[in-house]
FITORLO-537138 format. One line per 3 residues: number of its first residue (from 1); their letters; for each residue x, y, z of N, C-alpha, C. Coordinates in Angstrom, 1 decimal. Layout:
// residues N
NUM) a) X:Y:Z:X:Y:Z:X:Y:Z  ...
//
This chain:
// residues 147
1) mnk) -12.8:-8.3:26.9:-13.8:-8.0:25.6:-14.7:-9.6:25.6  -15.8:-9.3:25.2:-16.7:-10.4:25.4:-16.9:-10.8:23.9  -17.8:-12.1:23.6:-17.9:-12.6:22.5:-18.7:-11.9:21.6
4) sda) -19.5:-11.0:22.2:-20.5:-10.5:20.6:-19.4:-9.0:20.6  -18.7:-8.5:21.5:-17.7:-7.9:21.1:-16.7:-7.9:19.9  -16.3:-9.3:20.2:-15.3:-9.6:19.3:-16.0:-10.2:17.9
7) ail) -16.9:-10.5:17.9:-18.1:-10.7:16.6:-18.4:-9.3:16.0  -18.6:-8.4:16.7:-19.0:-7.1:16.0:-17.4:-6.6:15.5  -16.1:-6.8:16.2:-14.9:-6.1:15.8:-14.9:-7.3:14.0
10) rna) -14.9:-8.6:14.5:-14.7:-9.5:13.5:-15.3:-9.2:12.1  -16.7:-8.9:12.3:-17.3:-8.7:11.2:-17.1:-7.2:10.2  -17.0:-6.3:11.5:-16.3:-5.0:10.6:-15.0:-4.9:10.1
13) vfr) -14.2:-5.4:10.7:-12.9:-5.9:9.8:-13.0:-6.5:8.3  -13.7:-7.6:8.5:-14.3:-8.4:7.1:-15.1:-8.0:6.2  -15.9:-6.7:6.5:-16.8:-6.0:5.6:-15.7:-4.4:5.1
16) lrd) -14.9:-4.4:5.9:-14.0:-3.1:5.6:-13.1:-3.7:4.3  -12.6:-5.1:4.8:-11.8:-5.6:3.8:-12.5:-5.9:2.3  -13.5:-6.9:2.6:-14.3:-6.7:1.3:-14.5:-5.4:0.6
19) afr) -15.0:-4.2:1.3:-15.3:-2.8:0.9:-13.8:-2.5:0.1  -12.6:-2.9:0.7:-11.8:-2.4:0.1:-11.5:-3.1:-1.1  -11.4:-3.9:-1.0:-11.5:-5.1:-2.3:-11.7:-4.4:-3.4
22) naa) -13.4:-4.5:-3.1:-14.3:-4.1:-4.0:-13.5:-2.6:-5.0  -13.3:-1.9:-4.0:-12.9:-0.4:-4.6:-11.6:-0.7:-5.4  -10.8:-1.4:-4.8:-9.6:-1.8:-5.7:-9.9:-2.4:-7.2
25) eda) -11.3:-3.3:-7.1:-11.2:-4.0:-8.2:-12.4:-2.8:-9.5  -12.6:-1.9:-8.8:-13.4:-0.7:-9.4:-12.4:0.0:-10.1  -11.4:0.2:-9.7:-10.0:0.8:-10.3:-9.6:-0.2:-10.9
28) qdv) -10.2:0.0:-12.6:-10.2:-1.2:-13.6:-8.7:-1.4:-14.0  -8.5:0.1:-14.1:-6.5:-0.1:-14.5:-5.7:-1.1:-13.6  -5.9:-0.7:-12.1:-5.2:-2.0:-11.3:-5.2:-3.1:-11.5
31) mkf) -6.7:-3.8:-11.9:-6.9:-5.0:-12.1:-6.4:-5.9:-13.4  -5.8:-4.8:-14.4:-5.9:-5.6:-15.9:-4.0:-5.8:-15.5  -3.4:-5.3:-14.6:-2.2:-5.5:-14.3:-1.8:-7.0:-13.3
34) dit) -3.0:-7.3:-13.0:-2.7:-8.5:-11.9:-2.0:-8.1:-10.8  -2.3:-7.3:-9.8:-1.3:-7.2:-8.9:-2.1:-7.9:-7.9  -1.3:-8.6:-7.2:-1.1:-9.2:-5.6:-1.4:-8.1:-4.8
37) vre) -1.9:-8.4:-3.5:-2.0:-7.6:-2.5:-0.4:-7.5:-2.0  0.7:-8.2:-1.9:1.8:-8.0:-1.8:2.6:-6.9:-2.7  2.5:-7.3:-4.1:2.6:-6.5:-4.8:2.5:-4.9:-4.5
40) nqt) 1.0:-4.6:-4.5:0.4:-3.4:-4.0:0.8:-2.6:-2.9  1.7:-3.4:-1.9:2.2:-3.2:-0.5:3.5:-2.5:-0.9  4.0:-3.2:-1.9:5.7:-3.1:-2.4:5.6:-1.7:-2.9
43) mem) 4.7:-1.5:-4.2:4.6:-0.4:-4.5:4.3:0.9:-3.5  3.4:0.8:-2.7:2.9:1.9:-1.7:4.3:2.1:-0.8  4.9:1.0:-0.7:6.2:1.3:0.3:7.1:2.1:-0.6
46) vyr) 7.5:1.5:-2.1:8.1:2.5:-2.6:7.8:4.0:-3.0  6.4:4.0:-3.0:6.0:5.8:-3.2:6.2:6.2:-1.8  6.1:5.8:-0.7:6.1:6.4:0.8:7.9:6.7:1.0
49) lta) 8.9:5.7:0.9:10.1:5.9:0.8:10.7:6.9:-0.1  10.3:6.9:-1.3:10.6:7.8:-2.2:10.2:9.3:-2.3  9.5:9.6:-1.3:8.7:10.6:-1.2:10.2:11.8:-0.5
52) ekp) 10.7:11.1:0.7:12.1:11.6:1.1:13.4:11.4:0.5  13.4:10.3:-0.5:14.2:10.1:-1.7:14.1:9.6:-2.9  13.8:11.0:-3.6:13.4:10.6:-4.9:14.1:10.3:-5.8
55) egi) 15.4:10.3:-5.6:16.4:9.5:-6.5:16.3:7.7:-6.5  15.4:7.6:-5.2:15.4:6.0:-5.3:16.0:5.6:-4.2  15.4:4.3:-3.6:15.6:3.6:-2.6:16.7:2.4:-2.8
58) tlk) 17.5:1.6:-2.3:17.8:0.7:-2.2:17.0:-0.9:-2.2  17.0:-2.1:-2.9:16.7:-3.1:-2.4:16.8:-3.4:-0.8  17.9:-2.8:0.1:18.1:-3.5:1.3:16.9:-2.6:2.1
61) ela) 16.9:-1.2:2.1:15.9:-0.2:2.5:14.6:-0.4:2.5  14.3:-1.0:1.1:13.0:-1.6:0.6:12.4:-2.7:1.9  13.6:-3.9:1.8:13.6:-4.9:2.3:13.2:-4.7:3.9
64) fam) 14.3:-3.7:4.4:14.3:-3.7:5.9:12.6:-3.0:5.9  12.0:-1.7:5.4:10.8:-1.0:5.6:10.1:-2.6:5.6  10.1:-3.1:4.8:8.3:-4.2:4.9:8.8:-5.6:5.6
67) kls) 9.9:-5.3:6.4:10.2:-6.6:7.2:10.2:-7.8:6.5  10.9:-8.1:5.0:11.2:-9.2:4.2:12.7:-9.2:3.9  12.9:-10.5:3.6:14.3:-10.8:3.2:14.6:-10.1:2.0
70) pat) 15.8:-9.7:1.5:16.2:-9.3:0.2:16.0:-10.1:-0.9  16.2:-11.5:-0.4:15.6:-12.4:-1.8:14.5:-12.6:-2.0  13.2:-12.5:-1.3:11.7:-12.5:-1.3:11.8:-11.3:-1.9
73) lse) 12.0:-10.1:-1.3:11.6:-8.8:-2.3:12.4:-8.6:-3.5  13.3:-9.2:-3.6:13.8:-8.9:-5.3:12.5:-9.7:-5.8  12.3:-10.8:-5.7:11.6:-11.3:-6.8:10.3:-10.6:-7.0
76) lvd) 9.7:-9.9:-5.5:8.6:-9.1:-5.8:9.3:-7.8:-6.8  10.1:-7.2:-7.1:10.5:-6.3:-7.7:10.8:-6.6:-8.9  11.1:-7.5:-9.1:11.6:-8.1:-10.5:9.7:-8.5:-10.7
79) klv) 9.1:-8.8:-10.8:7.7:-8.7:-11.2:7.3:-7.7:-11.5  7.5:-6.5:-10.3:6.6:-5.2:-10.5:7.7:-4.6:-12.0  8.6:-5.1:-12.0:9.8:-4.2:-13.3:9.2:-4.4:-14.4
82) kkg) 9.0:-6.5:-14.6:8.5:-6.6:-15.8:7.1:-5.9:-16.1  6.5:-5.9:-15.0:5.2:-5.5:-15.5:5.2:-3.8:-15.9  6.4:-3.3:-15.8:6.6:-1.8:-16.0:6.1:-0.8:-15.2
85) llq) 6.0:-1.3:-13.7:5.5:-0.8:-12.6:6.7:0.3:-11.9  7.3:-0.7:-11.7:8.9:-0.1:-10.7:9.9:-0.3:-11.8  10.9:1.0:-11.7:12.1:0.9:-12.3:13.6:0.9:-11.4
88) rin) 14.5:0.2:-12.2:15.7:0.3:-11.3:16.7:1.2:-12.5  17.2:2.0:-11.6:18.1:3.1:-11.7:19.5:2.6:-11.4  20.6:3.1:-12.2:22.1:2.7:-11.5:22.2:3.7:-10.9
91) npn) 23.1:3.7:-9.8:23.2:4.3:-8.5:24.3:5.1:-8.9  24.3:6.7:-8.9:25.4:7.5:-9.4:26.4:7.3:-8.7  26.0:6.8:-7.3:27.3:6.8:-6.3:27.9:5.4:-6.0
94) drr) 27.6:4.5:-7.0:27.9:3.2:-6.5:27.7:2.2:-7.7  28.5:2.0:-8.6:28.2:1.5:-9.7:27.7:0.0:-9.8  27.7:-0.6:-8.4:27.2:-1.8:-8.4:25.7:-2.1:-8.0
97) avm) 25.5:-0.9:-7.4:24.0:-1.0:-6.9:23.2:-0.6:-7.7  21.8:-0.4:-7.8:20.7:0.3:-8.3:19.6:1.0:-7.4  18.7:1.6:-7.8:18.0:2.3:-6.8:16.6:2.3:-7.1
100) itl) 15.6:1.5:-6.6:14.4:1.7:-7.4:13.4:2.6:-6.9  12.8:3.1:-7.8:11.6:3.8:-8.0:10.2:3.6:-8.7  9.5:4.1:-8.4:7.8:4.0:-9.1:8.5:4.4:-10.6
103) sdl) 7.9:3.6:-11.9:8.0:4.1:-12.7:7.0:5.2:-13.0  6.9:5.8:-14.0:5.7:6.7:-14.5:4.3:6.2:-14.3  4.1:4.9:-15.0:3.0:4.2:-15.2:2.8:3.6:-13.6
106) gqs) 3.7:3.1:-13.3:3.4:2.9:-11.7:2.7:4.0:-10.9  3.2:5.2:-11.0:2.9:6.3:-10.2:1.7:6.5:-10.7  1.0:6.4:-11.9:0.0:6.5:-12.4:-1.3:5.8:-11.9
109) lln) -0.8:4.4:-12.0:-1.8:3.3:-11.4:-1.9:3.5:-10.1  -0.8:3.7:-9.2:-0.6:3.9:-7.7:-2.0:5.3:-7.5  -2.0:6.4:-8.0:-2.6:7.4:-7.8:-3.9:7.1:-8.0
112) hfm) -4.5:6.2:-8.9:-5.6:5.8:-9.3:-6.1:5.1:-8.4  -5.6:3.9:-7.8:-5.9:3.1:-6.8:-5.7:3.7:-5.3  -5.0:4.8:-4.9:-5.4:5.3:-3.7:-6.5:6.3:-4.1
115) kav) -6.6:6.7:-5.2:-7.7:7.8:-5.5:-9.2:7.0:-4.9  -9.2:5.8:-5.7:-10.5:4.9:-4.9:-10.7:4.6:-3.9  -9.6:4.2:-3.0:-9.4:3.9:-1.7:-9.7:5.1:-0.7
118) ddl) -9.1:6.2:-1.1:-9.5:7.4:-0.8:-11.0:8.0:-0.6  -11.4:7.7:-1.7:-13.0:7.8:-1.8:-14.0:7.0:-1.1  -13.4:5.7:-1.1:-14.4:4.8:0.0:-13.9:5.4:1.5
121) cgt) -13.2:5.6:1.9:-12.9:6.2:3.0:-13.8:7.4:3.3  -13.6:8.2:2.3:-14.7:9.6:2.5:-16.3:9.0:2.9  -16.6:8.2:1.9:-17.9:7.4:2.2:-18.2:6.8:3.4
124) ila) -17.3:6.0:4.0:-17.1:5.4:5.2:-17.3:6.8:6.3  -16.7:7.8:6.2:-16.5:8.7:7.2:-18.1:9.7:7.0  -18.7:9.7:5.6:-19.4:10.9:5.6:-20.7:10.6:6.6
127) dls) -21.3:9.6:6.8:-22.2:9.7:7.8:-22.3:10.2:9.3  -20.7:10.1:9.6:-20.3:10.1:11.1:-20.0:11.4:11.6  -20.4:12.1:12.5:-19.9:13.3:13.1:-18.7:13.3:13.4
130) pae) -18.2:14.7:13.4:-16.7:14.9:13.2:-16.4:14.3:14.8  -17.4:14.2:16.0:-16.7:13.9:16.9:-16.4:12.2:16.6  -17.2:11.8:16.3:-17.3:10.1:15.9:-16.4:9.8:14.8
133) qka) -15.9:10.6:13.8:-14.7:10.3:13.0:-13.5:10.5:13.6  -13.4:11.7:14.6:-12.2:11.3:15.4:-12.0:10.2:16.1  -13.2:10.0:17.0:-13.1:8.5:18.0:-12.5:7.5:17.2
136) lld) -13.4:7.3:16.0:-13.0:6.1:15.2:-11.3:6.0:14.5  -10.6:7.1:13.7:-9.8:7.3:13.6:-8.4:7.2:14.4  -9.0:8.1:15.9:-8.0:7.5:17.1:-7.8:6.5:17.1
139) gmv) -9.2:5.5:17.0:-9.0:4.1:17.7:-8.5:3.2:16.6  -8.3:3.8:15.2:-7.9:2.8:14.5:-6.0:3.1:14.6  -5.9:4.0:14.9:-4.3:4.6:15.1:-4.0:3.6:16.3
142) kvt) -4.8:3.7:17.2:-4.2:2.8:18.4:-4.3:1.5:18.3  -5.5:0.7:17.3:-5.7:-0.6:17.3:-4.0:-0.9:16.5  -4.1:-0.2:15.6:-2.9:-0.3:14.3:-1.7:-0.3:14.9
145) gkl) -1.0:0.2:15.7:-0.1:0.5:16.7:0.6:-0.6:17.1  -0.7:-1.7:17.3:-0.5:-3.3:18.4:-0.5:-3.9:17.3  -0.2:-3.7:16.2:-0.4:-4.7:14.9:1.3:-4.7:14.5
//
């Protein structure tokens, strides 16, 4: 890759980052909860993991999926529980363990945020032909697989 290719890619990444931040800020409900990027990632991961396990996931499962230590993740979960966005439910199979799920408020907030981001993605792709869309998305899959 030459310097101008790197500059084009860097500029595209930064502009996309800014556009996604702006989309998140436009989702006003998200902003009033003062959610950090890491907290949002935690909520999204809980959402993904509980799609297969609606009864909830353990802190250990969440920590493994996010590649964080349980201690670090425990602090994040505590903050999100205090904000009313996650909930801890007693595990019916193990009295000492708790399961983590999105609260109704957390689910609603995440849906609102994801819609704003999906709308932005639609705007980004709208001016591309189907072949250009496929090429871009295939390239993104390839690139993110290396991260």
